[in-house]
C-alpha positions as CSV (number, residue, x, y, z in Angstrom):
1,X,-22.0,18.8,-25.3
2,X,-23.0,16.5,-28.0
3,X,-25.2,13.6,-26.6
4,X,-27.0,12.8,-29.9
5,X,-27.8,9.1,-29.6
6,X,-26.4,8.4,-33.2
7,X,-22.9,9.7,-32.2
8,X,-22.8,9.2,-28.4
9,X,-21.6,6.0,-26.9
10,X,-22.3,4.9,-23.1
11,X,-22.3,1.7,-21.2
12,X,-20.4,-0.4,-18.9
13,X,-16.8,-1.4,-18.7
14,X,-15.3,-3.9,-16.4
15,X,-11.8,-4.0,-15.4
16,X,-10.5,-7.2,-14.6
17,X,-7.2,-8.7,-13.4
18,X,-5.4,-10.6,-10.9
19,X,-5.0,-9.2,-7.2
20,X,-2.8,-5.9,-7.1
21,X,-2.8,-5.4,-11.0
22,X,-3.6,-1.7,-10.8
23,X,-7.2,-2.0,-11.7
24,X,-8.5,0.5,-8.6
25,X,-5.7,2.7,-9.4
26,X,-6.6,2.9,-13.0
27,X,-10.4,3.5,-12.0
28,X,-9.4,6.6,-10.1
29,X,-7.2,7.6,-12.8
30,X,-10.0,7.6,-15.5
31,X,-12.6,9.2,-13.3
32,X,-10.2,11.9,-12.1
33,X,-11.3,11.3,-8.3
34,X,-10.9,8.5,-5.8
35,X,-13.7,6.2,-5.9
36,X,-12.1,2.9,-5.4
37,X,-9.8,1.7,-2.5
38,X,-6.1,1.4,-3.5
39,X,-3.6,-0.6,-1.7
40,X,0.0,-2.1,-2.1
41,X,-1.5,-5.2,-0.7
42,X,-3.3,-7.4,-3.0
43,X,-7.0,-8.4,-2.7
44,X,-8.3,-5.2,-1.2
45,X,-11.1,-4.7,-3.2
46,X,-14.4,-6.4,-2.0
47,X,-17.3,-4.6,-3.8
48,X,-17.6,-3.9,-7.3
49,X,-17.4,-0.1,-7.5
50,X,-18.7,2.2,-10.2
51,X,-16.8,5.1,-11.3
52,X,-18.2,7.2,-14.1
53,X,-16.1,9.1,-16.5
54,X,-18.3,11.5,-18.8
55,X,-16.6,12.8,-21.9
56,X,-18.0,14.9,-25.0
57,X,-18.2,11.5,-27.0
58,X,-19.4,9.0,-24.5
59,X,-19.6,8.0,-20.7
60,X,-18.1,4.9,-19.4
61,X,-19.7,3.4,-16.2
62,X,-16.5,1.5,-15.0
63,X,-17.1,-1.3,-12.6
64,X,-14.0,-2.3,-10.6
65,X,-13.8,-6.0,-9.4
66,X,-12.1,-7.9,-6.8
67,X,-9.1,-9.5,-8.3
68,X,-9.5,-13.4,-9.7
69,X,-7.4,-15.6,-7.7
70,X,-7.5,-19.3,-6.7
71,X,-9.9,-19.1,-3.7
72,X,-8.9,-20.8,-0.3
73,X,-12.0,-19.5,1.9
74,X,-15.7,-18.8,1.2
75,X,-15.2,-15.4,0.8
76,X,-12.6,-15.9,-1.8
77,X,-15.1,-18.1,-3.6
78,X,-17.9,-15.6,-3.5
79,X,-15.6,-12.8,-4.5
80,X,-14.9,-14.8,-7.5
81,X,-18.4,-15.5,-8.5
82,X,-19.1,-11.6,-8.1
83,X,-16.6,-11.1,-10.8
84,X,-18.0,-13.7,-13.3
85,X,-21.5,-12.6,-12.6
86,X,-20.2,-9.0,-13.4
87,X,-18.6,-9.8,-16.8
88,X,-21.9,-11.0,-18.1
89,X,-23.5,-7.5,-17.8
90,X,-20.9,-5.2,-19.2
91,X,-20.1,-3.9,-22.7
92,X,-16.6,-4.1,-23.0
93,X,-14.0,-5.9,-20.5
94,X,-10.5,-4.5,-19.9
95,X,-7.9,-7.1,-18.6
96,X,-5.0,-5.5,-16.6
97,X,-1.7,-7.0,-16.7
98,X,1.0,-5.0,-14.8
99,X,4.2,-4.3,-17.0
100,X,6.3,-5.1,-13.7
101,X,5.3,-8.6,-13.7
102,X,6.0,-11.5,-15.9
103,X,2.4,-13.2,-17.4
104,X,2.2,-16.1,-15.2
105,X,-0.4,-18.7,-14.1
106,X,-2.9,-16.4,-12.6
107,X,-3.0,-14.2,-15.8
108,X,-3.4,-17.5,-17.8
109,X,-6.4,-18.6,-15.5
110,X,-8.1,-15.3,-16.2
111,X,-7.3,-15.4,-20.2
112,X,-9.1,-18.7,-20.5
113,X,-12.1,-17.5,-18.7
114,X,-12.1,-14.4,-21.0
115,X,-11.7,-16.7,-24.1
116,X,-14.9,-18.5,-23.2
117,X,-16.7,-14.9,-22.7
118,X,-15.4,-13.8,-26.3
119,X,-16.5,-17.1,-27.7
120,X,-19.9,-17.6,-26.3
121,X,-21.2,-14.0,-25.5
122,X,-18.8,-12.1,-28.2
123,X,-17.6,-9.6,-25.6
124,X,-14.8,-7.5,-26.7
125,X,-11.8,-7.5,-24.3
126,X,-9.0,-4.9,-24.3
127,X,-5.8,-6.0,-22.8
128,X,-4.3,-2.9,-20.5
129,X,-1.0,-3.1,-19.6
130,X,-0.8,-1.3,-16.6
131,X,2.4,0.1,-14.3
132,X,4.1,0.9,-17.3
133,X,6.0,3.5,-15.1
134,X,7.9,0.8,-13.3
135,X,9.8,-0.7,-16.2
136,X,12.1,0.4,-18.9
137,X,11.3,0.2,-22.9
138,X,13.0,-3.1,-23.4
139,X,10.9,-4.7,-20.6
140,X,7.8,-2.9,-21.8
141,X,8.2,-4.4,-25.2
142,X,8.8,-8.1,-23.9
143,X,5.9,-7.6,-21.7
144,X,3.6,-6.4,-24.8
145,X,4.8,-9.6,-26.7
146,X,4.0,-11.7,-24.1
147,X,0.4,-10.5,-23.6
148,X,-0.1,-10.7,-27.3
149,X,0.7,-14.2,-27.2
150,X,-1.7,-14.9,-24.2
151,X,-5.0,-14.4,-26.1
152,X,-6.9,-12.8,-28.8
153,X,-7.7,-9.2,-27.8
154,X,-9.5,-6.6,-29.5
155,X,-6.5,-4.1,-28.3
156,X,-3.7,-3.8,-26.5
157,X,-3.2,-0.6,-24.5
158,X,-0.2,0.4,-22.2
159,X,-0.4,2.9,-19.6
160,X,0.6,4.4,-16.2
161,X,-2.2,5.1,-13.9
162,X,0.3,6.8,-11.5
163,X,1.8,9.1,-14.0
164,X,-1.4,9.5,-16.2
165,X,0.6,8.4,-19.3
166,X,-1.8,7.2,-21.9
167,X,-4.6,6.9,-19.6
168,X,-6.6,8.9,-22.1
169,X,-6.1,6.5,-24.8
170,X,-7.5,3.6,-22.6
171,X,-10.4,6.0,-21.9
172,X,-11.0,6.4,-25.9
173,X,-10.2,2.8,-26.8
174,X,-13.1,1.4,-24.4
175,X,-15.6,4.0,-25.3
176,X,-15.2,3.1,-28.9
177,X,-16.5,-0.5,-28.0
178,X,-19.7,0.8,-26.3
179,X,-23.0,1.1,-27.8
180,X,-24.9,4.2,-29.1
181,X,-26.8,5.5,-26.1
182,X,-27.6,9.0,-24.2
183,X,-26.0,9.4,-21.0
184,X,-26.7,7.1,-18.3
185,X,-25.7,9.6,-15.3
186,X,-25.7,13.5,-15.1
187,X,-22.2,15.0,-15.8
188,X,-21.5,15.6,-12.0
189,X,-21.9,12.0,-10.9
190,X,-18.5,10.2,-10.6
191,X,-19.9,7.1,-8.5
192,X,-23.3,5.6,-7.6
193,X,-21.4,4.1,-4.8
194,X,-23.3,4.4,-1.6
195,X,-21.5,7.2,0.9
196,X,-21.8,4.5,3.5
197,X,-19.8,2.1,1.6
198,X,-17.3,4.5,0.6
199,X,-16.5,5.5,4.1
200,X,-16.2,1.9,5.0
201,X,-13.6,1.6,2.2
202,X,-11.7,4.7,3.1
203,X,-11.4,3.2,6.6
204,X,-10.1,-0.1,5.4
205,X,-7.7,1.4,3.1
206,X,-6.3,3.6,6.1
207,X,-6.1,0.4,8.2
208,X,-4.3,-1.8,5.4
209,X,-1.4,0.7,5.0
210,X,1.9,-0.8,6.7
211,X,0.6,-3.6,8.3
212,X,1.4,-7.6,7.7
213,X,0.5,-9.3,4.5
214,X,-1.9,-11.8,6.3
215,X,-4.2,-8.6,7.4
216,X,-6.0,-7.7,4.2
217,X,-7.8,-10.9,4.0
218,X,-9.0,-10.7,7.4
219,X,-10.3,-6.9,7.8
220,X,-13.9,-5.9,7.5
221,X,-15.4,-2.5,8.2
222,X,-18.9,-1.8,9.1
223,X,-20.4,1.4,9.6
224,X,-22.7,1.1,12.5
225,X,-24.0,4.5,12.5
226,X,-24.0,8.2,10.7
227,X,-25.8,10.7,12.7
228,X,-25.6,14.7,12.6
229,X,-24.5,16.0,15.8
230,X,-27.4,17.8,17.6
231,X,-26.8,21.6,18.8
232,X,-24.5,22.4,16.3
233,X,-24.4,25.7,14.4
234,X,-25.8,25.5,10.6
235,X,-22.6,26.7,9.3
236,X,-20.6,24.3,11.5
237,X,-22.2,20.9,11.2
238,X,-20.6,17.9,12.5
239,X,-21.4,14.3,11.7
240,X,-21.0,11.4,14.2
241,X,-19.7,8.3,12.3
242,X,-19.4,5.2,14.4
243,X,-17.5,2.3,13.0
244,X,-16.4,-1.5,14.0
245,X,-13.3,-2.9,12.4
246,X,-13.7,-6.5,12.4
247,X,-10.7,-9.0,12.3
248,X,-10.4,-12.7,12.8
249,X,-7.8,-13.1,15.7
250,X,-6.7,-11.4,18.9
251,X,-3.2,-11.0,17.5
252,X,-4.5,-9.2,14.4
253,X,-6.4,-6.7,16.7
254,X,-3.5,-6.0,18.5
255,X,-1.7,-4.8,15.1
256,X,-4.6,-2.5,14.2
257,X,-4.6,-0.9,17.4
258,X,-0.8,-0.6,18.1
259,X,1.1,0.1,21.1
260,X,-1.0,2.4,23.4
261,X,-3.7,3.0,20.4
262,X,-1.0,4.8,18.3
263,X,-1.9,2.9,15.1
264,X,-5.7,2.9,15.5
265,X,-5.2,6.9,16.0
266,X,-3.1,7.2,13.0
267,X,-5.8,5.0,11.0
268,X,-8.3,7.5,12.4
269,X,-6.7,10.6,11.3
270,X,-6.2,9.3,7.7
271,X,-9.7,8.1,7.4
272,X,-11.1,11.1,8.8
273,X,-9.6,13.5,6.1
274,X,-10.7,11.3,3.4
275,X,-14.4,11.0,4.6
276,X,-14.4,14.7,5.3
277,X,-13.9,15.2,1.8
278,X,-16.2,12.9,0.7
279,X,-19.0,14.4,2.8
280,X,-18.2,18.1,2.7
281,X,-18.3,18.7,6.4
282,X,-16.2,17.8,9.7
283,X,-16.6,14.6,11.2
284,X,-16.2,12.6,14.5
285,X,-15.1,9.5,13.8
286,X,-15.5,6.6,16.5
287,X,-13.4,3.7,15.6
288,X,-13.6,0.0,17.5
289,X,-11.9,-3.0,16.9
290,X,-13.5,-6.4,17.4
291,X,-12.7,-10.0,16.9
292,X,-15.3,-12.2,14.7
293,X,-13.3,-15.4,14.9
294,X,-12.7,-17.1,11.3
295,X,-15.5,-14.6,9.5
296,X,-14.3,-15.5,6.1
297,X,-15.3,-19.1,6.4
298,X,-18.4,-18.5,8.1
299,X,-21.8,-18.1,6.0
300,X,-23.5,-16.1,8.8
301,X,-20.6,-14.0,9.8
302,X,-20.1,-12.9,6.2
303,X,-23.9,-11.9,6.1
304,X,-23.5,-10.0,9.0
305,X,-20.4,-8.1,7.7
306,X,-22.4,-6.8,4.8
307,X,-21.0,-9.6,2.3
308,X,-24.4,-10.6,0.9
309,X,-23.5,-11.8,-2.5
């Protein structure tokens, strides 16, 4: 593999967009493995997740961010701050605009921020039209025109992370705007996100499936303990993982637990499968649901729950 500094490129690319624009799904499609939480519910990404794509001609470190949005809580304000700080440190920005939704005020809000970055910091911004599998050719053509009118983009690339269509094109375009560089990470590294954070994200993803719209904003997961089970045979290790799931109200706690604990058992089964794949061993997952009243608006509670921005 040619990694000569004169031809090899490496650096950081950030995917931005309003909530539920397909950023996390595209990150996973580019990397080829699940490194970011995905959900049909908006605003599910709470941390910047780094997915690493290594190719013959370059290495992209993908920084996935929370969706930029008009904040209603202290958490929302801090998530927006995370996005803006991240944008200052990357080499190229991918602005995700879903093809199945018209360009709206949220996109215009982000485009205005990006225009300022382009003007002051000269950051290249690639408009990435996501979810092309959900629309026909006529609608896609209309959307591409809308996106073109929205701002001055380095390039516009349509793709579908679900079908894989033109995902490789997205990788090529993003790589072309990276600086000459040696590899930043070894070939086999797909993310630098700590395992404990990825475990929490897998549990939160499982808990978000099939719940009411209000819950995604109100759910936080904290891994309290991870310890190998003593006395297990060397060829059959077992990891004990103790986790607290925090919500803001008792009614939300009832939703997560479900009748007779049925919902929580489903969450545990789904999450455990992902965690065992991540760790490469069997896991005993001990889940507890607790109420932390209005934690999104309380600076002290945010710190306790791991949101140390």
